C-alpha positions in Angstrom: 0.0 0.0 0.0 1.4 3.4 -0.9 1.7 6.1 1.8 -0.5 9.1 1.6 0.9 12.6 2.3 -1.2 15.3 3.8 1.6 17.8 3.7 -0.1 20.1 1.2 -2.7 21.0 3.8 -0.1 21.8 6.4 1.5 24.2 3.9 -1.6 25.9 2.4 -1.6 29.0 4.6 2.1 29.5 4.1 2.0 28.9 0.4 -0.7 31.5 -0.2 1.6 34.3 0.9 4.8 33.5 -0.9 6.2 36.8 -2.2 6.0 37.2 -5.9 3.2 34.7 -6.5 0.3 36.0 -8.5 -3.2 34.8 -9.3 -3.3 32.5 -6.3 -6.6 31.6 -4.6 -7.2 32.1 -0.9 -8.9 29.6 1.3 -12.2 31.5 1.4 -15.3 31.3 -0.8 -15.0 34.8 -2.1 -11.6 34.0 -3.7 -12.4 30.4 -4.7 -15.8 31.3 -6.3 -14.1 33.8 -8.5 -12.0 31.2 -10.2 -13.0 30.9 -13.9 -14.4 27.6 -14.9 -12.0 25.7 -17.2 -13.4 25.9 -20.7 -13.4 22.2 -21.5 -16.3 21.6 -19.1 -18.8 24.0 -20.6 -18.0 22.8 -24.1 -18.3 19.1 -23.2 -22.1 19.3 -22.4 -22.5 15.6 -21.8 -21.0 13.1 -19.4 -21.5 9.6 -18.1 -21.9 9.0 -14.3 -21.0 5.5 -13.0 -22.2 4.3 -9.5 -20.4 1.0 -8.7 -19.4 -0.5 -5.4 -20.2 -3.2 -2.8 -23.8 -2.0 -2.9 -23.9 -3.5 -6.4 -23.8 -7.0 -4.9 -27.2 -7.0 -3.1 -28.4 -4.7 -5.9 -31.9 -4.4 -4.5 -34.4 -1.8 -3.6 -35.0 1.8 -4.5 -31.7 3.7 -4.4 -29.7 0.5 -4.1 -26.5 2.4 -3.4 -28.1 3.3 0.0 -28.8 -0.4 0.8 -26.5 -0.6 3.9 -27.9 2.5 5.6 -31.6 1.7 4.9 -31.2 -1.9 6.0 -29.0 -1.4 9.0 -30.3 2.0 10.4 -33.7 2.5 8.9 -34.6 -1.2 8.9 -36.8 -0.7 5.9 -39.2 -3.6 5.8 -38.6 -4.8 2.2 -34.8 -4.8 2.8 -35.1 -6.7 6.1 -37.4 -9.2 4.3 -34.9 -9.5 1.4 -32.0 -10.3 3.7 -33.9 -12.8 5.8 -35.0 -14.6 2.7 -31.7 -14.7 0.9 -28.9 -14.6 3.5 -28.1 -16.5 6.7 -28.6 -15.0 10.2 -25.7 -12.9 11.3 -24.8 -11.9 7.7 -23.2 -8.5 7.7 -23.0 -5.9 5.0 -19.2 -6.2 4.9 -19.7 -9.9 4.0 -20.9 -8.6 0.6 -17.4 -7.3 -0.2 -15.8 -10.6 -1.3 -18.7 -11.1 -3.7 -17.9 -7.8 -5.4 -15.5 -9.6 -7.7 -15.8 -7.6 -11.0 -14.8 -10.7 -12.8 -16.2 -9.5 -16.1 -15.0 -5.9 -15.8 -13.2 -4.8 -18.9 -12.4 -1.1 -18.8 -11.8 -1.1 -22.6 -15.3 -2.3 -23.3 -16.7 0.3 -20.8 -14.7 3.1 -22.4 -15.8 2.0 -25.9 -19.5 2.3 -24.8 -18.9 5.7 -23.2 -17.2 7.0 -26.3 -20.0 5.6 -28.5 -22.6 7.4 -26.4 -21.2 10.8 -27.4 -20.1 11.6 -23.9 -17.1 13.9 -23.5 -16.4 13.0 -19.8 -16.9 10.2 -17.4 -17.5 10.6 -13.6 -16.6 7.3 -11.8 -17.4 6.4 -8.2 -14.1 6.3 -6.3 -15.9 5.9 -2.9 -19.6 6.1 -2.0 -21.1 6.6 1.5 -20.4 3.0 2.4 -16.7 3.9 2.6 -15.4 1.2 0.3 -12.8 2.6 -2.1 -12.4 1.5 -5.7 -8.7 2.1 -5.5 -6.0 0.9 -3.1 -6.5 3.7 -0.6 -3.8 3.6 2.1 -6.3 4.8 4.7 -9.0 2.3 3.9 -7.3 -1.0 5.0 -9.2 -4.1 3.9 -12.1 -2.0 2.7 -10.9 -1.3 -0.8 -10.9 -2.9 -4.2 -7.3 -4.1 -4.0 -7.5 -5.8 -0.6 -10.9 -7.5 -1.0 -13.3 -8.3 -3.9 -11.8 -7.5 -7.3 -8.2 -7.3 -6.1 -7.5 -4.6 -8.6 -7.3 -0.8 -8.9 -10.7 -0.1 -10.5 -10.1 3.7 -10.7 -6.7 3.3 -12.3 -7.9 0.7 -14.8 -10.9 2.8 -16.0 -8.9 6.0 -15.9 -6.4 4.6 -18.4 -9.1 3.3 -20.8 -11.1 6.5 -20.7 -8.1 8.7 -21.4 -7.0 6.5 -24.3 -10.2 7.6 -26.0 -9.7 11.3 -25.2 -12.5 11.5 -22.7 -12.1 13.6 -19.6 -11.8 11.7 -16.2 -14.0 12.7 -13.3 -14.0 11.1 -9.9 -17.0 11.0 -7.5 -16.0 11.0 -3.9 -18.1 11.0 -0.8 -16.8 13.2 2.0 -18.6 11.2 4.7 -19.0 7.5 5.5 -22.1 6.2 7.4 -20.4 3.9 9.8 -16.8 5.0 10.0 -16.0 5.1 13.8 -13.9 8.3 13.4 -16.7 10.1 11.6 -19.2 9.0 14.2 -16.9 10.4 16.9 -16.7 13.7 15.2 -20.4 13.7 14.7 -21.0 13.0 18.4 -18.8 16.1 19.2 -21.1 18.3 17.1 -18.3 18.3 14.5 -16.0 20.1 16.8 -13.3 17.4 16.4 -11.9 16.6 12.9 -10.3 13.1 13.4 -12.1 11.7 10.4 -11.2 14.6 8.1 -7.5 14.6 9.1 -7.0 10.9 8.8 -9.4 9.8 6.1 -11.2 12.4 3.9 -8.3 14.8 3.1 -5.6 12.1 2.7 -7.9 10.3 0.2 -8.7 13.4 -1.8 -5.1 14.3 -2.1 -4.2 10.7 -3.0 -6.9 10.7 -5.8 -5.6 14.0 -7.2 -1.9 13.2 -7.1 -2.3 9.6 -8.3 -5.0 9.8 -11.0 -4.9 13.5 -11.9 -8.7 13.8 -12.5 -10.1 16.6 -14.6 -13.2 16.8 -12.4 -13.9 16.1 -8.7 -17.6 15.4 -8.0 -17.9 15.8 -4.2 -20.9 14.4 -2.3 -21.9 13.4 1.3 -21.5 16.9 2.6 -24.9 17.7 4.1 -24.4 16.8 7.7 -21.5 19.0 8.5 -20.4 22.6 7.5 -17.5 23.2 5.1 -15.4 24.4 8.0 -15.5 20.8 9.4 -14.4 19.3 6.0 -11.7 22.0 5.5 -13.1 22.4 2.1 -11.8 25.8 1.3 -8.2 24.7 2.3 -8.4 21.7 0.0 -9.8 23.7 -2.9 -7.1 26.4 -2.5 -4.5 23.7 -2.7 -6.3 22.1 -5.6 -6.5 25.3 -7.6 -3.0 26.6 -6.7 -0.6 23.8 -6.3 -2.1 20.4 -7.4 -1.0 18.7 -10.6 -4.4 19.5 -12.1 -4.7 23.1 -10.9 -5.2 24.6 -14.4 -7.8 22.1 -15.7 -9.7 20.7 -12.8 -13.4 21.3 -12.4 -15.3 20.9 -9.1 -19.0 20.9 -8.1 -20.7 22.6 -5.2 -21.1 19.9 -2.5 -18.5 20.9 0.0 -20.4 21.4 3.2 -23.9 21.9 4.6 -25.5 24.9 2.9 -22.9 25.1 0.1 -24.7 23.6 -2.8 -26.1 26.1 -5.4 -23.9 28.7 -3.7 -20.2 27.8 -3.5 -17.7 25.7 -5.4 -17.2 25.3 -9.1 -20.3 24.5 -11.2 -23.6 23.9 -9.5 -25.3 20.5 -9.1 -27.7 21.7 -6.5 -30.1 18.8 -5.8 -30.0 15.5 -7.6 -31.9 15.9 -10.9 -31.8 19.7 -10.6 -34.2 21.2 -13.1 -34.2 25.0 -13.1 -37.3 26.7 -14.4 -35.4 29.6 -15.9 -31.9 30.3 -17.3 -29.4 30.1 -14.4 -26.7 32.7 -14.1 -24.1 30.2 -13.1 -22.8 27.1 -14.9 -24.7 24.0 -13.7 -25.1 20.3 -14.3 -28.1 17.9 -14.1 -27.3 14.4 -13.0 -30.0 11.9 -14.0 -30.1 8.1 -13.8 -31.2 5.8 -16.6 -32.8 3.7 -14.0 -35.3 6.2 -12.6 -35.4 4.4 -9.2 -31.8 4.1 -8.4 -28.2 5.2 -9.1 -26.7 1.8 -8.3 -27.6 -1.4 -10.1 -30.9 -3.1 -9.2 -31.4 -6.8 -9.9 -35.2 -6.1 -9.6 -35.1 -3.3 -12.2 -38.0 -3.4 -14.7 -37.8 -2.1 -18.3 -40.6 0.3 -17.6 -38.4 2.0 -15.0 -35.6 2.7 -17.5 -35.7 6.0 -19.4 -36.4 5.6 -23.1 -34.4 7.3 -25.7 -36.9 10.2 -26.5 -37.0 11.1 -22.8 -33.2 11.1 -22.6 -32.8 13.3 -25.7 -35.6 15.6 -24.5 -33.8 16.0 -21.1 -30.4 16.5 -22.7 -31.7 19.2 -25.1 -33.5 21.0 -22.3 -30.4 21.0 -20.1 -28.1 22.3 -22.9 -30.5 24.9 -24.0 -30.6 26.2 -20.5 -26.8 26.4 -20.3 -26.2 23.2 -18.3 -24.3 19.9 -18.7 -26.1 16.6 -18.7 -24.6 13.8 -16.5 -26.3 10.5 -17.3 -25.9 7.7 -14.8 -25.6 3.9 -15.1 -25.1 1.4 -12.4 -23.0 -1.6 -13.5 -23.6 -5.1 -12.1 -21.3 -6.4 -9.4 -19.5 -8.7 -11.9 -18.6 -5.7 -14.1 -21.2 -6.1 -16.8 -23.2 -3.1 -18.0 -26.8 -4.1 -18.5 -27.6 -4.5 -22.2 -30.5 -2.0 -21.9 -28.1 0.6 -20.6 -25.7 -0.1 -23.4 -28.4 0.1 -26.0 -29.6 3.5 -24.6 -26.1 4.9 -24.6 -25.3 3.8 -28.1 -28.6 5.0 -29.5 -28.0 8.4 -27.9 -24.5 8.5 -29.5 -26.1 7.8 -32.9 -28.5 10.7 -32.4 -25.6 13.0 -31.3 -23.6 11.8 -34.4 -26.2 13.6 -36.5 -27.2 16.4 -34.2 -24.2 17.0 -32.0 -23.4 20.3 -33.6 -26.4 21.7 -31.8 -25.1 20.4 -28.5 -21.4 20.5 -28.1 -19.7 23.9 -27.4 -23.0 25.7 -27.8 -24.4 28.6 -25.7 -27.9 29.5 -24.6 -29.6 31.7 -27.2 -31.6 34.8 -26.3 -34.7 32.6 -26.5 -34.4 29.1 -25.0 -37.7 27.6 -26.0 -41.0 28.1 -27.8 -44.3 26.2 -27.8 -42.7 23.6 -25.4 -41.5 21.6 -28.5 -38.7 23.7 -29.9 -35.4 24.4 -28.0 -32.7 26.7 -29.2 -28.9 26.7 -28.9 -26.3 28.9 -30.6 -22.7 28.4 -31.7 -20.9 31.4 -33.1 -23.4 33.0 -35.4 -25.4 29.8 -36.1 -28.7 29.2 -34.3 -30.0 25.6 -33.8 -33.7 24.8 -33.4 -34.2 21.3 -32.0 -37.7 20.2 -32.5 -39.3 17.5 -30.4 -42.5 17.1 -32.4 -42.6 16.8 -36.2 -45.0 19.3 -37.6 -48.2 18.3 -39.3 -48.6 19.0 -43.0 -44.8 19.4 -43.2 -45.0 23.1 -42.2 -43.0 24.4 -39.2 -43.5 27.9 -37.8 -40.8 29.5 -35.7 -41.6 32.9 -34.2 -38.3 33.7 -32.3 -35.7 34.0 -35.1 -35.3 37.3 -36.9 -34.5 36.7 -40.5 -32.0 38.6 -42.7 -31.0 38.6 -46.4 -28.5 35.8 -45.6 -30.8 33.4 -43.8 -30.4 29.7 -44.8 -32.2 26.7 -43.3 -31.1 23.1 -43.3 -32.0 20.0 -41.4 -29.1 18.1 -39.8 -30.2 14.8 -41.3 -29.9 16.4 -44.8 -27.1 18.9 -44.4 -26.7 19.6 -48.1 -30.3 20.3 -48.8 -31.5 23.9 -48.4 -35.1 24.1 -47.1 -37.7 26.4 -48.5 -39.0 29.1 -46.1 -40.8 32.4 -46.0 -40.9 35.1 -43.3 -43.9 35.2 -40.9 -43.4 39.0 -40.9 -41.0 41.2 -42.9 -38.2 40.6 -40.3 -39.4 38.1 -37.7 -40.2 34.4 -37.7 -40.1 31.7 -40.4 -42.5 29.4 -42.0 -40.4 26.4 -43.1 -41.3 23.7 -45.6 -40.0 20.5 -44.0 -38.7 17.5 -46.0 -39.9 13.9 -45.6 -39.5 13.1 -41.9 -36.2 11.2 -41.3 -36.3 8.3 -38.9 -35.2 9.4 -35.4 -35.2 6.9 -32.5 -34.8 10.0 -30.2 -37.9 11.6 -31.6 -36.0 14.9 -32.1 -34.6 16.7 -35.1 -32.4 19.7 -35.5 -32.6 22.7 -37.8 -29.6 24.7 -38.6 -30.5 28.4 -39.0 -27.7 30.5 -40.5 -28.1 34.2 -41.0 -30.7 34.8 -38.3 -30.4 37.0 -35.2 
């Protein structure tokens, strides 16, 4: 096991005031929040979220990744019944770990699927609230993927495969752990002590950054304690000033109780965050393909899995509103990705292969939507109108664009065919004669509007 150094945190205060240093961030939210978001993240638009851990072994119940807490602490009836029926008396949650073998896990196959989906980044679970680490953490003895279960560095293996395909690597990390004795001691003290933070959370975060050099850190598990307990601002100051990823790394907003939607890098806010109007800060919606869980469920039904039109509609809404879309899958404990998940991702990639110009590196337009069926994005001087309902009688009316003498309209499916149109008024709106409807599994088509304002 490799040693983990926490020296960077001992030096943060001193380093901030080295004479001659410029553009350094101080360990306070005013300074950290002023850091510009690295450009790659806004341009990426779409990522894949992966929830995988010991919880994938029981793989049961709504929000299966919370199985341990809801069985052990909440004693939910369906989980208690499940355990009594399928496991012997005295069986402990930790007994699931040896069954998390990942025997069919092939990171190359995973990365091929993620690339085929059209995603530009992948956020992988390094550690969920159960505390089990998917890498050989030196401060998680016998509760990590090298010591027990797969006996391999899952983070490292996937990181290499993802980067080979020019995808950005993100790592999800839970600040807290439900049943870690040190965390429970700190909690009992009203978070006046920081034994867990000093010996577990911060060493692990530093280890992840220095070992795997992620482009994104997706923090979670922050809601019980304030950011001052987690030493979040000190960690972020080191991350932005002195870490090996200081110029490219992106972070979210879950760094302590009351921080989300207020402090950090981009905003996740709540899970499945869906703002009703254009936010004034970069944001991301995380959404799971399995609508009842982030982790894999053995009892998942097809009707509970998002279909392609609903995925595309969600993606288009998020991007038109200036956000990024992080779509989650929960692999099986053996390392297999459910065929229905793979199918959805590959079909989404096929849709993006035709219409991706209207998604990647775009910005919100002055009008985001009209008639609940048309969403707009803009890239440079080109406006894209993504339509979620094919017009009857082949005539589509758009009221928002203002036409000019240089206006041209094409459909992404037929990029070399100029469509006929006429203005609704001398300067505003278009009436477009649509071609024969192309097949779209996503039930969405994109018009490219050049020369409109």
